[in-house]
DRENVEX-290272 format. One record per residue: x, y, z of N, C-alpha, C, CB in turn. Coordinates in steps of 0.001 Angstrom, whole numbers. Glycine has a CB too. Layout:
# DRENVEX-290272
REC      nX      nY      nZ     caX     caY     caZ      cX      cY      cZ     cbX     cbY     cbZ
REC       X       Y       Z       X       Y       Z       X       Y       Z       X       Y       Z
...
# end
This chain:
# DRENVEX-290272
REC      nX      nY      nZ     caX     caY     caZ      cX      cY      cZ     cbX     cbY     cbZ
REC   -7515    5279   13751   -6111    6429   13932   -6297    6964   12639   -4291    5755   14171
REC   -6083    7714   12418   -5991    8710   11143   -4202    8887   10886   -6889   10494   11584
REC   -3918    8559    9872   -2122    8835    9462   -2146    9573    8120   -1050    7184    9179
REC   -1707   10654    8246   -1971   11770    6854    -296   11213    6488   -2337   14121    7265
REC     -68   11069    5157    1805   11682    5052    1821   12982    4366    3026   10580    3950
REC    1392   13992    4857    1281   15698    3881    2580   16376    4293    -279   17013    4438
REC    3156   15395    5513    4335   16255    5797    5612   15610    4982    4616   16321    7484
REC    5349   14616    4054    6408   14501    3468    7135   15232    2580    6307   13742    3116
REC    8272   15091    2467    8975   16280    1745    8840   15992     202   10639   16423    2192
REC    8784   14618    -193    9018   14020   -1468    7600   13140   -1505   10558   13097   -1558
REC    7103   12795   -2760    5698   11588   -2200    5693   10371   -2300    4436   11643   -2820
REC    7118   10032   -2494    7721    8128   -1575    7398    8370    -177    9919    7579   -1536
REC    6520    7025     321    6914    6850    1895    7726    5575    2186    5559    6761    2842
REC    8469    6388    2935    9518    4980    3602    9463    4520    4520   10717    5009    3809
REC   10042    3413    4660    9945    2456    5599   10560    3069    6885   10610    1172    5129
REC   11340    3719    7245   12098    4969    7681   10624    5516    8334   12989    6045    6260
REC   10029    5999    7491    9172    7008    7826    7813    6432    8804    8733    7670    6402
REC    7436    4942    7880    6373    4323    8553    6949    3826   10071    5810    3073    7600
REC    8197    3660   10108    8627    3477   11490    8889    4244   12013    9404    2878   11773
REC    8398    5890   11801    8334    6970   12610    6935    7021   12888    8902    8205   12040
REC    6193    6404   12406    4963    6821   12511    3927    5598   13390    4536    7153   10966
REC    4417    4584   13420    4527    3445   14585    5386    4495   15942    5739    1735   13876
REC    6045    4818   15618    6653    5239   17028    5859    6241   17493    8138    5754   17028
REC    5215    7296   16576    4787    8528   17154    3185    8241   17209    5273    9909   16231
REC    2491    7402   16504    1105    6976   16782     684    6217   17849     688    6352   15855
REC    1613    5223   17736    1352    3844   18341    2023    3647   19985    2093    2679   17226
REC    3376    4666   20267    4048    4051   21205    5233    3106   21158    3254    3547   21709
REC    5443    2562   20406    6743    1263   20632    7453    2470   20635    7258    -219   19306
REC    8670    1653   20717    9987    2465   21358   10134    2293   19412   11512    1471   22976
REC   11747    3329   19244   12131    3375   17854   12395    1453   17190   13779    4505   17862
REC   13104    1073   18115   13902     112   17296   12969   -1320   17422   15614     -46   17951
REC   11422   -1187   18278   10006   -1826   17920    9909   -1545   16518    8673   -1205   18742
REC    9823    -407   16121    8814     -79   15066    9826    -343   14241    8013    1358   14952
REC   10750    -200   13876   11755    -169   13119   11759   -2075   12839   13170     718   13958
REC   11912   -2696   13804   12126   -3952   13557   10522   -4523   12592   12491   -4708   15185
REC    9284   -3982   13782    8024   -4094   13205    7807   -4151   12187    7378   -3452   13399
REC    8296   -3225   10997    8116   -2555    9649    9399   -3450    8721    8385    -586    9792
REC   10233   -3800    9537   11361   -4799    8795   10856   -6096    8512   12672   -5070    9673
REC    9829   -6730    9510    9326   -8330    9579    7986   -8064    8663    8922   -9060   11439
REC    7309   -7015    8601    6377   -6981    8192    6771   -6987    6259    5674   -5816    9008
REC    7548   -6392    5725    8164   -6291    4542    8690   -7880    4518    9326   -5021    4484
REC    9673   -8208    5205   10151   -9657    4971    9351  -10814    4622   10718  -10061    6025
REC    8675  -10786    5452    7161  -11689    5073    6553  -11259    4054    5998  -11668    6108
REC    6208  -10538    3426    5521  -10264    2172    6540  -10821    1265    5131   -8699    1889
REC    7789   -9974    1293    9083  -10957     468    8795  -12288     119   10415  -11197    1356
REC    8916  -13048    1061    9274  -14165    1923    8449  -14953     438    8561  -14268    3917
REC    7101  -14608    1247    5559  -15357     377    5697  -14940    -737    3912  -14936     800
REC    5952  -14003   -1623    6218  -13621   -2872    7253  -14675   -3501    6717  -12177   -2847
REC    8230  -14292   -3141    9309  -15334   -3710    8996  -16941   -3447   10783  -14994   -2976
REC    8285  -17489   -2331    7734  -19086   -2285    6901  -18793   -3597    6659  -19707    -681
REC    6572  -18170   -4534    5244  -18373   -5453    3843  -17936   -4485    5127  -20226   -5995
REC    3321  -17763   -3701    2280  -17506   -3075    1585  -16313   -3597    2577  -17434   -1818
REC     749  -15801   -3730    -107  -14202   -3814     152  -14031   -2396   -2064  -14082   -4302
REC    -297  -12124   -1633    -337  -11753    -699   -1195  -10815   -1135     708  -11572     -96
REC   -2353  -10735     145   -3660  -10183      28   -3959   -9593    1135   -4637  -11052    -284
REC   -3958   -7974    1169   -4038   -7406    2027   -5570   -6626    2181   -2917   -6746    1959
REC   -6599   -7704    2747   -7763   -6605    2999   -8128   -5604    3240   -8234   -6632    3458
REC   -8289   -4678    2102   -9195   -3240    1845   -7681   -2521    1303  -10181   -2299    3640
REC   -6835   -3064    1031   -5716   -2394     237   -5185   -2806    -962   -4709   -2326     910
REC   -5172   -4278    -996   -4712   -5079   -2228   -4168   -6171   -1910   -3811   -4468   -3060
REC   -3783   -6679   -3647   -3139   -8116   -3811   -1990   -7867   -4619   -4094   -9261   -4524
REC    -678   -8292   -3791     647   -8323   -4603     445  -10202   -5363    2384   -8007   -3198
REC     855  -10184   -6545     541  -11796   -7328    1973  -11633   -7798    -927  -12060   -8834
REC    2669  -12991   -7983    3773  -12880   -8897    3170  -13689  -10652    5270  -13829   -7986
REC    3578  -13335  -11103    3710  -13155  -12594    4416  -13820  -13476    4074  -12148  -12838
REC    4426  -14605  -14428    5382  -15736  -15071    5214  -14949  -16098    5043  -17439  -15210
REC    6373  -14122  -17014    6174  -13357  -18438    7171  -14371  -19009    6617  -11481  -18613
REC    6305  -14603  -20070    7181  -15733  -21190    8158  -14822  -21992    6029  -16640  -22500
REC    9543  -15962  -22756   10096  -15287  -23392    9793  -14394  -24910   10840  -15988  -23340
REC   10303  -13323  -25052    9521  -12311  -26068   10373  -11780  -26727    8690  -11219  -25544
REC   11281  -11683  -28163   11768  -11070  -28852   12152   -9065  -28251   10818  -11480  -30000
REC   12886   -8445  -28080   13187   -7311  -27793   13760   -6602  -28566   13679   -7283  -26958
REC   14097   -5387  -28388   14945   -4416  -29377   15983   -3407  -28740   13922   -3496  -30194
REC   16970   -3138  -28982   17976   -2365  -28069   17815   -1398  -28973   19555   -2893  -27701
REC   17215    -365  -27974   16564    1145  -28740   17831    1570  -29187   15712    2508  -27657
REC   18977    1693  -28602   20411    2555  -29094   20969    1783  -30779   21992    2213  -27537
REC   20792     469  -30728   21593      26  -32192   20033    -516  -33127   23113   -1700  -31863
REC   18900   -1038  -32299   18149   -1479  -33265   18444   -2745  -33049   18330    -974  -34560
REC   19058   -3500  -32895   19298   -4606  -32529   18215   -5717  -31867   20209   -4309  -31826
REC   18136   -6734  -32494   16758   -7341  -32041   17524   -8203  -30813   15767   -8408  -33410
REC   17004   -8423  -29834   17826   -8976  -28471   16519  -10006  -28087   18305   -7511  -26991
REC   17014  -11037  -27938   15880  -12163  -26451   15419  -11746  -25163   16690  -13481  -25725
REC   14444  -11460  -24866   14585  -11199  -23436   13809  -12411  -22930   13997   -9707  -22917
REC   14616  -12984  -21842   13825  -14238  -21297   13089  -13768  -19972   14891  -15582  -20949
REC   12599  -15101  -20463   10881  -15629  -19078   11585  -15134  -18005   10255  -17840  -18593
REC   10538  -14380  -16931   10693  -14104  -16104    9968  -13985  -15485   11132  -13607  -16097
REC    9713  -13608  -13802    8627  -13578  -12920    8628  -12077  -12272    8770  -14784  -11818
REC    7649  -11630  -12148    7607  -10113  -11875    6262  -10125  -10609    7190   -9061  -13594
REC    6597   -9215  -10000    5605   -8918   -8885    4892   -8135   -9436    6032   -8390   -7624
REC    3027   -8271   -9473    2076   -7419   -9765    1596   -6672   -8631    1104   -8050  -10369
REC     657   -5939   -8585    -319   -5188   -7362   -1488   -4783   -8194     412   -3675   -6499
REC   -2623   -5355   -7640   -4077   -4616   -7984   -4635   -4038   -6789   -5232   -5633   -8575
REC   -4738   -2625   -7068   -5492   -2472   -5744   -6902   -2656   -5536   -5319   -1289   -5312
REC   -7180   -2925   -3978   -8990   -3573   -3739   -9649   -2089   -4013   -9558   -4362   -1641
REC  -11078   -2769   -4118  -11773   -1927   -4893  -12290    -695   -4103  -12832   -2669   -5516
REC  -11958   -1140   -2541  -11963    -292   -1028  -11163     674   -1383  -11370   -1037     420
REC   -9901    1044   -1708   -8586    1484   -1901   -8623    2366   -2867   -7671     513   -2174
REC   -9177    1977   -3865   -9502    2894   -5220  -10492    4152   -5202  -10154    1949   -6290
REC  -12002    3003   -4288  -12830    4484   -3769  -12134    5496   -2847  -14166    4123   -2885
REC  -11391    5304   -2015  -10483    5752   -1095   -9815    6985   -2253   -9366    4368    -426
REC   -9034    6462   -2870   -8259    7270   -3663   -9325    8248   -4736   -7190    6223   -4477
REC  -10669    8062   -5172  -11376    8741   -5576  -11949    9665   -5200  -11834    8337   -5856
REC  -12301    9308   -3690  -12756   10347   -3173  -11933   11562   -2582  -13451    9874   -2379
REC  -11176   10933   -2140  -10022   11927    -876   -8942   13042   -1908   -8531   10399     276
REC   -8819   12342   -2918   -7707   12714   -4220   -6074   12934   -3543   -8273   14485   -5115
REC   -5550   13534   -3779   -4327   13759   -3200   -3835   14478   -2165   -3792   14070   -3879
REC   -3594   13966    -921   -3466   14712    -128   -1747   14757    -399   -4185   14297    1213
REC    -815   14144    -669     759   15092    -872     838   16380   -1495    1802   14372   -1789
REC    1314   17092    -805    1477   18219   -1584    2150   18574   -2580    1698   18878   -1079
REC    3272   17746   -3056    4008   17686   -4359    3165   16886   -5362    5453   17016   -4184
REC    2220   16773   -5029    1513   15607   -6131     385   16243   -6483    1074   14022   -5537
REC     -40   17151   -5840   -1374   18077   -6387   -1191   19137   -7344   -2052   18832   -5257
REC   -1939   19555   -8128   -1771   20427   -9378   -1670   22257   -8814   -3349   20061  -10522
# end
């Protein structure tokens, strides 16, 4: 199944657009498509919040990383302020995705030169 995002008005792909693609390409009804997309992202979110990594074969890995506290600076006043320790999500693209990006280039018209 070949799914392209060339018809998008902006360079962002939204959950609503993903649900619409499921409706058009697979034939699920609109409610089922929306529920499937929501369940997919809820599962990823819940897994990450629980502290586990999410690995999607051929796409990439989402990982939770704990950042240590560090000194920061208010750019407006120059005042030194402490930045608290926090957890952040990182994404690392798979080699397969990186190769596809290099081979195919940009297919979203708004991002092309």
